[in-house]
C-alpha positions in Angstrom: 0.0 0.0 0.0 2.8 2.5 0.8 4.3 1.8 -2.6 1.1 2.8 -4.1 1.3 6.2 -2.5 4.8 6.8 -3.8 3.9 5.7 -7.2 0.8 8.1 -7.3 3.2 11.0 -6.1 5.5 10.4 -8.9 3.1 9.7 -11.6 1.1 12.9 -10.9 1.5 15.4 -13.8 0.2 18.8 -14.7 -2.0 17.9 -17.6 -2.7 20.2 -20.6 -3.1 18.1 -23.8 -4.2 14.7 -22.9 -7.9 15.3 -21.7 -10.4 13.1 -23.4 -13.5 15.3 -22.5 -15.3 12.1 -21.2 -17.4 12.8 -18.0 -16.2 12.5 -14.4 -18.5 10.0 -12.6 -20.3 11.6 -9.7 -18.9 9.2 -7.1 -15.4 9.8 -8.3 -15.7 13.5 -8.1 -17.3 13.1 -4.6 -14.2 11.1 -3.5 -11.7 13.5 -4.9 -13.4 16.4 -3.2 -13.6 14.6 0.0 -9.9 14.0 -0.1 -9.4 17.6 -0.8 -11.7 18.6 2.2 -9.7 16.2 4.5 -6.6 18.3 4.2 -4.9 19.7 7.3 -5.5 23.5 7.9 -4.1 26.1 10.3 -6.4 26.3 13.4 -8.9 23.8 11.7 -10.0 26.9 9.7 -10.7 24.8 6.5 -10.4 28.2 4.5 -11.1 26.7 1.2 -14.1 26.3 -1.0 -14.5 24.5 -4.3 -16.3 26.0 -7.3 -17.3 23.2 -9.9 -17.3 24.8 -13.4 -19.2 22.9 -16.2 -20.6 25.9 -18.0 -19.2 26.1 -21.6 -19.8 29.9 -21.6 -17.9 30.3 -18.4 -15.0 28.2 -19.6 -14.8 29.9 -23.0 -14.6 33.4 -21.3 -11.9 32.1 -19.0 -10.0 30.5 -21.9 -10.0 33.8 -23.8 -8.7 35.6 -20.9 -6.0 33.0 -20.3 -4.6 33.4 -23.8 -4.6 37.0 -23.5 -2.5 36.7 -20.5 -0.3 34.2 -22.3 0.4 36.7 -25.1 1.3 39.2 -22.5 3.9 36.9 -20.9 5.1 35.8 -24.4 5.9 39.4 -25.4 8.1 39.8 -22.1 10.4 37.0 -23.3 13.6 37.0 -25.3 13.4 35.4 -28.7 15.0 32.0 -27.6 12.7 31.7 -24.6 9.6 32.8 -26.6 10.3 30.0 -29.1 10.4 27.4 -26.4 7.3 28.8 -24.8 5.3 28.7 -28.0 5.7 24.9 -28.0 4.1 24.6 -24.7 0.2 24.3 -24.3 -0.6 26.1 -21.1 -4.2 24.9 -20.4 -6.9 22.2 -21.0 -9.8 24.5 -20.1 -12.0 23.6 -23.1 -10.8 20.0 -23.5 -11.2 18.9 -19.8 -14.5 17.4 -18.4 -14.9 20.2 -15.8 -12.9 22.6 -13.8 -12.5 23.1 -10.1 -11.6 26.5 -8.7 -10.2 26.4 -5.3 -10.5 29.5 -3.1 -9.1 30.9 0.1 -11.2 32.7 2.7 -9.0 34.5 5.2 -11.8 35.3 7.6 -12.6 31.7 7.9 -12.1 30.4 11.6 -11.5 34.1 12.7 -11.3 36.4 14.3 -8.3 34.5 16.2 -7.1 31.7 13.9 -5.0 29.3 16.1 -1.5 29.1 14.7 -1.8 31.9 12.3 -0.7 34.9 14.4 3.0 34.8 13.4 2.7 33.4 9.8 -0.2 35.3 8.0 0.1 32.9 4.9 -0.5 29.9 6.9 -4.2 29.9 5.8 -3.1 30.2 2.2 -0.8 27.3 2.7 -3.8 25.3 4.0 -5.7 25.7 0.7 -2.6 24.6 -1.2 -2.7 21.4 0.9 -6.2 20.9 -0.2 -5.2 21.3 -3.7 -2.5 18.7 -3.3 -4.8 16.3 -1.7 -7.3 16.7 -4.6 -4.5 16.3 -7.2 -3.2 13.1 -5.8 -6.7 11.7 -5.3 -7.5 12.5 -8.8 -4.4 10.8 -10.1 -5.2 7.7 -8.0 -8.7 7.7 -9.7 -7.2 7.8 -13.2 -8.0 11.5 -13.8 -5.6 14.2 -15.1 -5.3 17.7 -13.4 -4.0 20.8 -14.8 -3.4 24.0 -12.9 -3.9 27.1 -14.9 -2.1 30.1 -13.6 -2.3 32.6 -16.5 -5.1 34.7 -15.1 -5.8 37.8 -13.0 -7.5 37.3 -9.6 -9.8 40.1 -10.2 -11.1 38.8 -13.5 -11.8 35.3 -12.0 -13.5 36.7 -9.0 -15.9 38.6 -11.1 -16.5 35.9 -13.7 -17.5 33.4 -10.9 -19.1 35.9 -8.5 -16.5 35.2 -5.8 -17.0 37.5 -2.7 -14.7 40.3 -2.0 -12.0 39.0 0.5 -12.0 35.6 -0.9 -9.1 34.7 -3.2 -9.2 32.3 -6.2 -6.1 30.4 -5.6 -6.2 27.8 -8.5 -8.2 27.0 -11.5 -7.8 23.2 -12.0 -8.8 21.5 -15.2 -10.0 17.9 -14.3 -11.0 14.9 -16.3 -10.1 11.5 -17.8 -6.9 11.4 -19.8 -5.5 9.2 -22.6 -2.3 8.9 -20.5 0.0 10.7 -18.2 3.3 11.7 -19.7 6.3 10.0 -18.1 8.3 13.3 -18.3 6.7 16.5 -17.2 5.8 19.0 -20.0 8.2 21.8 -19.1 11.0 19.2 -19.2 10.1 17.5 -22.4 9.9 21.0 -24.1 13.2 22.3 -22.8 11.8 25.0 -20.5 13.5 24.0 -17.4 15.0 20.7 -15.9 14.5 19.4 -12.4 17.1 20.0 -9.6 18.6 17.0 -8.0 17.4 16.3 -4.5 20.9 16.7 -3.2 20.9 20.4 -4.2 17.7 21.1 -2.1 18.7 19.3 1.1 20.5 21.3 3.8 21.9 20.2 7.1 21.3 22.2 10.3 21.6 25.6 8.5 21.5 26.9 4.9 24.3 25.5 2.9 25.2 22.9 5.5 26.1 19.4 4.3 
């Protein structure tokens, strides 16, 4: 069983081009959302909410916004980097079965959130833990997940009617896939390569070995 966990962790991918568009069964979606909702949170604040987006009109509007932001980013790149970036598909908004927008509400569990007094972002980290739970559960269920980050929070808040003070943290494309790539897209397309673990581990203090 423990080997299954490690296998899912290493098999997980940020999916963009492999969605089939087939529906996600209701019981599978419930299990994935339950896994996300089981994430630990600072002060047991559970500051997340999940907006399930199936509307074609909403997804088309978001897709247009994402590609306008892609163009803005591409224009900031030098020629070589722009060439590499042009080969990378950045979203599966229209091809995936549905999308899940995960939010963060800083007022949840307040006014005094146990454990957040010294680290203001601890609540935001909690929403990220819910995202990771969701992603791993979806992978275990044979689904793909793609995190779309080319958007302005203000645009997405207005598009989905998210209340003021609640941050949209992630737009996740979710659905069945033909396969999961063995090598992550950004590595395959030469954008960046992974750092070896040995470069990321420090003993006792930064730079310690």
